C-alpha positions in Angstrom: 10.4 -12.9 14.5 9.5 -14.6 11.4 6.2 -12.6 10.9 8.4 -9.3 11.2 10.7 -10.5 8.6 7.5 -11.5 6.2 5.9 -8.3 7.0 9.1 -6.3 6.0 9.4 -8.7 2.8 5.7 -7.1 2.1 6.9 -3.7 2.8 9.7 -3.8 0.4 8.1 -5.1 -2.4 5.0 -2.6 -1.7 7.7 0.2 -2.1 8.8 -1.5 -5.3 5.2 -1.8 -6.6 4.5 2.2 -6.2 7.4 2.5 -8.9 6.3 0.0 -11.0 2.7 1.6 -10.8 3.9 4.9 -11.8 5.9 3.8 -14.7 3.1 1.7 -15.7 1.1 4.7 -15.9 3.4 6.5 -18.3 2.3 3.9 -21.1 -1.3 3.1 -19.8 -4.5 4.4 -18.5 -5.2 4.0 -14.6 -7.9 1.6 -15.4 -5.8 -0.4 -17.8 -3.3 -0.8 -15.2 -5.7 -1.7 -12.6 -7.6 -4.5 -14.7 -4.6 -6.0 -16.1 -2.7 -5.9 -13.1 -5.6 -7.5 -11.2 -6.0 -10.2 -13.9 -2.3 -11.1 -14.0 -2.3 -11.5 -10.1 -5.6 -13.7 -10.3 -4.0 -15.9 -13.1 -0.8 -16.4 -10.9 -2.9 -17.8 -7.7 -5.4 -19.8 -9.6 -3.1 -23.1 -9.3 -4.0 -22.5 -5.5 -7.5 -23.1 -6.0 -7.7 -26.5 -4.9 -6.6 -25.4 -1.4 -9.2 -22.5 -1.5 -12.5 -24.4 -1.0 -14.3 -24.9 2.1 -15.0 -21.4 4.0 -17.8 -20.4 6.1 -20.5 -18.4 4.3 -19.6 -15.1 6.6 -16.0 -15.5 5.6 -16.7 -15.1 1.8 -18.5 -11.9 3.0 -15.7 -10.7 5.0 -13.3 -11.3 1.7 -15.8 -9.7 -0.3 -15.8 -6.5 1.9 -12.2 -6.5 2.1 -11.9 -6.8 -1.7 -14.3 -3.6 -2.2 -12.1 -1.8 0.2 -9.3 -2.5 -1.7 -11.2 -2.0 -5.2 -11.8 1.7 -3.8 -8.6 2.2 -2.3 -6.8 1.3 -5.6 -8.8 3.4 -7.5 -8.0 6.4 -5.3 -4.4 5.3 -4.8 -3.6 5.0 -8.5 -5.0 8.2 -9.5 -3.0 9.9 -6.8 0.4 8.3 -7.6 -0.3 9.6 -11.5 -0.3 12.8 -10.4 1.9 12.8 -7.3 5.8 12.6 -7.1 6.4 8.8 -6.1 8.8 9.7 -3.2 5.9 12.2 -1.6 3.3 9.8 -2.2 5.2 7.0 -0.7 5.4 9.0 2.4 2.1 10.3 2.6 1.0 6.7 2.3 2.5 6.3 5.9 -0.5 7.7 7.3 -2.2 4.4 7.5 0.2 3.6 10.5 -1.8 5.6 12.6 -5.1 4.0 11.5 -3.7 0.6 11.5 -2.7 1.0 15.2 -6.0 2.7 16.2 -7.8 -0.3 14.7 -5.5 -2.6 16.4 -6.1 -1.2 19.9 -9.6 -0.3 19.4 -11.1 -3.7 17.6 -8.6 -6.1 18.4 -7.8 -5.0 21.9 -3.9 -4.9 21.4 -2.0 -3.2 24.1 0.8 -0.5 23.2 4.0 -0.8 25.3 6.1 2.1 26.2 8.1 1.4 23.1 5.5 1.2 20.7 3.9 4.3 22.0 7.7 5.9 21.3 7.9 4.5 18.1 4.2 5.9 17.2 5.2 9.4 18.3 8.1 9.3 16.1 6.1 8.0 13.0 3.8 10.8 13.9 6.3 13.3 14.0 8.0 12.0 10.8 4.9 12.3 9.0 4.1 16.2 9.9 7.3 17.1 9.3 7.0 16.1 5.8 3.6 17.3 5.6 3.7 20.6 7.0 7.5 21.3 6.1 8.5 21.9 9.6 12.2 22.3 8.8 13.6 24.6 6.1 11.5 26.2 3.4 7.9 25.2 2.3 7.8 22.8 -0.5 6.2 25.2 -3.0 9.1 27.8 -2.1 11.8 25.0 -2.5 13.8 25.3 -6.1 14.5 21.6 -5.6 11.0 20.6 -5.8 10.0 18.1 -8.6 8.3 19.5 -11.3 7.8 16.5 -13.8 5.4 17.0 -16.2 3.1 14.2 -15.0 2.9 15.6 -11.6 -0.2 17.6 -10.6 0.3 21.5 -10.3 0.4 22.9 -7.1 -3.1 24.3 -6.8 -4.7 20.9 -7.9 -2.1 18.7 -5.6 -4.6 19.0 -2.4 -7.0 17.0 -4.2 -4.9 14.0 -5.0 -3.3 14.1 -1.8 -7.0 13.8 -0.2 -7.2 10.5 -2.6 -4.3 9.4 -1.2 -5.3 9.5 2.2 -8.4 8.0 1.3 -6.8 4.9 -0.2 -4.8 4.7 3.3 -7.9 4.8 5.1 -9.5 1.9 3.2 -6.3 -0.1 3.1 -6.2 0.3 7.0 -9.7 -1.5 6.8 -8.3 -4.3 4.7 -5.2 -4.9 7.1 -7.8 -5.2 10.0 -10.0 -7.6 8.0 -6.7 -9.9 7.3 -5.9 -10.2 10.8 -9.7 -11.1 11.6 -9.7 -13.3 8.6 -6.5 -15.4 8.7 -7.5 -16.7 12.3 -9.3 -19.1 10.8 -8.5 -19.4 6.7 -5.5 -20.3 5.2 -3.4 -17.9 2.8 -4.4 -20.0 -0.5 -8.2 -19.1 0.7 -7.7 -15.7 1.3 -5.6 -14.7 -1.9 -7.8 -16.7 -4.3 -11.0 -15.5 -3.4 -9.7 -12.1 -2.5 -8.1 -11.5 -6.2 -11.3 -13.4 -7.9 -13.8 -10.7 -6.2 -11.6 -8.0 -7.2 -11.1 -9.1 -10.7 -15.0 -9.5 -10.8 -15.3 -5.9 -9.6 -12.9 -4.3 -11.7 -14.4 -6.2 -14.6 -17.7 -5.0 -13.8 -16.6 -1.2 -13.7 -14.8 -1.7 -16.9 -18.1 -2.9 -18.5 -20.7 -0.3 -16.9 -18.5 2.7 -17.6 -17.5 1.1 -20.7 -14.0 2.1 -20.5 -11.7 1.1 -23.3 -8.9 -1.5 -22.5 -6.1 -1.3 -25.3 -4.7 -4.5 -26.4 -1.2 -2.7 -26.3 -1.3 -2.5 -22.4 -1.0 -6.0 -22.2 2.4 -5.5 -23.3 3.5 -3.3 -20.6 6.2 -4.8 -18.8 5.6 -2.7 -15.9 2.2 -4.3 -15.2 3.7 -7.7 -15.1 6.5 -6.7 -12.7 4.0 -5.2 -10.1 1.9 -8.0 -10.4 4.2 -10.6 -9.5 5.4 -8.5 -6.6 2.2 -8.2 -5.6 1.4 -11.9 -5.2 4.7 -12.6 -3.4 4.1 -9.6 -1.1 0.5 -10.6 -0.2 1.3 -14.3 0.3 4.1 -12.9 3.0 1.8 -10.7 4.6 -1.0 -13.1 4.9 1.2 -16.0 6.4 2.5 -13.5 8.6 -1.0 -12.3 9.8 -1.8 -16.2 10.4 0.8 -16.1 13.1 -0.8 -16.1 16.3 1.8 -13.9 18.0 1.5 -11.3 15.4 0.4 -7.9 16.1 -1.4 -5.5 13.8 -0.3 -2.4 15.7 3.5 -3.6 15.0 2.9 -4.9 11.6 1.4 -1.7 10.5 4.6 0.1 11.2 7.0 -2.5 9.9 5.1 -2.1 6.7 6.0 1.5 6.4 9.5 0.3 5.1 8.2 1.0 1.8 9.0 4.7 1.8 12.7 4.0 1.7 11.9 2.3 -1.7 9.6 4.9 -3.1 11.9 7.8 -2.0 15.0 5.8 -3.7 13.1 5.1 -6.8 12.1 8.8 -6.8 15.7 9.8 -6.9 17.2 7.4 -9.4 14.2 6.3 -11.4 12.1 9.3 -11.8 15.0 11.9 -11.1 13.0 13.7 -8.7 14.3 16.6 -6.7 13.9 17.8 -3.2 14.9 14.0 -2.2 17.2 15.0 0.8 14.4 16.3 2.9 11.9 13.3 2.4 14.6 10.8 3.3 15.0 12.9 6.6 11.6 12.6 7.5 11.7 9.0 6.7 14.7 8.3 8.7 12.5 9.9 11.6 9.8 7.4 10.9 12.4 4.4 10.5 13.7 4.9 13.8 10.1 4.9 15.0 9.9 1.3 13.2 12.8 0.5 15.4 11.3 1.2 18.4 8.1 -0.5 17.6 9.5 -3.6 16.9 11.9 -3.7 20.2 10.9 -6.7 22.6 8.3 -8.1 20.2 
């Protein structure tokens, strides 16, 4: 059960990171946040370097593929989050549960029990309820829908919703690679090389595109906060993946606890409206999470 608790820690910290990301992008550009966020995260894990050596060549290659997947996923996800309400983004992010479970079954040959199938069905229903507004008025007709100036106009929202889903696909691939890699390497090796490759990719992007990074962005406290939560959360997740009893199908569902943090953050931090319906959808999803972990 320890791996479930560690995955839950990751999920809650992930929700906190989404709030911090959106706040950070109020003061800094997307690329400023991404580069500094990655740099701080790497500096935090540098002391683990002595324990990070000794991997096989193919393992470096897989970590690089994971880093490239996250490089693209964050580019998509950060742009989507900048233009969508954080509560809506948090629940859209739950779509990765479907891909994560499918990859666990197809690639790792994990077996879904009846309770996990029921839990998955509830998660899907909760997602569809949010996406298509199965109950009550459509979101565009709801006077309580958030209309913050930082959010995309209704006509442009589809673009950022698609970016959010693209981010979910790539994050699911990264999650699968986590499970495969952590069978043979330790969390220090994974975290150090993953962060090093990720920092190199963002640095290269900034140099090639000549993106300006302002010195003032390094004083953005939200970037520092999200970096700390990122390192702690990823360490918890890698340790959970290293447990031979852990199942990616269950872990993928438990990670979705992040949506409650983002919905509550949308209410109390960003003062978004229309939160009640999103909480209702999230409650259905949470019920699915409970069913999924029963008997594990």
